[in-house]
N, C-alpha and C positions, 0 to 999 in steps of 0.2 A: 445863783447867790443865795438863791433857799436853803440849796444843802448844805454849804458852806458856812451860813450868815455872814459871809462878805463878798464884795464882788471885785473884780478885775481892777477898779477904778480905786477902791480900796489899796489892793495889793501894791498898785502903781505909786498910792501915795505913800504907803509904807516903804517902798523902795525909795522913793526919793530922801525921804526921811533917814533913811539908812545910811543913805548914802552921803548924805549931810552931817551925819554924826561923824562919819569919818573923816571931813573933808572933801568930800567928793561933789562938785556943783552938777546937778542933773536937773536938766527941765521937767516937769512935769509932762506933758507932751512926749518926750523921748524917754521917759518912764513906762508909760503907756504903751509906746512903740514897743519897746522891748517885750511887756506883760503880753501883749496881744500879736506880737510876731509881724506886724506891720503898722500903719498910721492907723490911728481910731477912725478917721471917717473913711478911712478905707474897707475896715473890720464891720464898723457898722452899717455900711452900705450893702456889704454882701452878706453877711449876717445875723445882722439883730431883727430880730420878729417884736411884733406888736406882745406883749404880755396876754395870755388867756385868762378869764377870768378867776379860775383855780390860782394861779402863778400870781395874780393881784391880790387873791384875798389871802393866802399865805402868808405871804409879804407884810399884809396889815397886821395878821396875826403876831407876825415875828416883831414888827414894830411898836405893837402895843405893848408888847410883853418887854422891850426893851425900855418902854418908857415908864412903865411899872417899878423896875428896878432902880432907874436914874433918882 
């Protein structure tokens, strides 16, 4: 997320919104499965690790910068 400035969950929400703009109904969980390549709960169990202090610091920097521009 820190590299791209968005996460897979954001991408899933955009995918769902784009489908709905075209008259295609898709559930958020189905969109996440398409993006992650498997059910989110399965991906999270297999791959998600706790964020490092450096990752958290970078995330907080990005969020602070976003809040300054809002």
